[in-house]
Residue, then its C-alpha position, 0 to 999 in steps of 0.5 A: m512530497d504529497l501525503g500518498d508518496a509520504l505514507t509509501q515512503e514510510a511503509l516501505a522504508t520501515g515496514s517489516k512485512a508485507a501481504a499481497s492479495t486480490d479480490p474477486c474483482g481483480v483489485i490488488r491490495l497490498a498491507v504493509t506492517l509497520p514497526d509499531g504494529a500498524v498496517q498500511h494499506f494500498e490498492r490498485p485497479p486490476a488493469g492499473t499501472c504503477a501510477d494507479w496506486r492508492a494509499t488507503d486505510l491505516e490500521a492501528s491498535g485502538s485507532g485508524f485513519a481512512f485515506n484514499e491518496p494517489v501515489t506517484e508513479q515512482w513509488g507505485h513502481a516500488l509498490t508493484i514489486v513488493a506486491h509481486n513478491s508477496l502476492t498471496 
């Protein structure tokens, strides 16, 4: 399994809440809060498809990681559904 898919699977399986937003350019951003309070971020271009999601930053108390990992279409479909249902 690719890292982007592994990060997505963990976030969707264990996440307690999700918040989606769009930036002025239309980029969709999804933040999923994990059980330990860390937040895993995902992004998709405005005209992108389910295959265009990327796992980006992981914010944790006192630390974090910067990712830019692709997410496969299968997991991207799940992210699209979560983002659509939580768009703020």
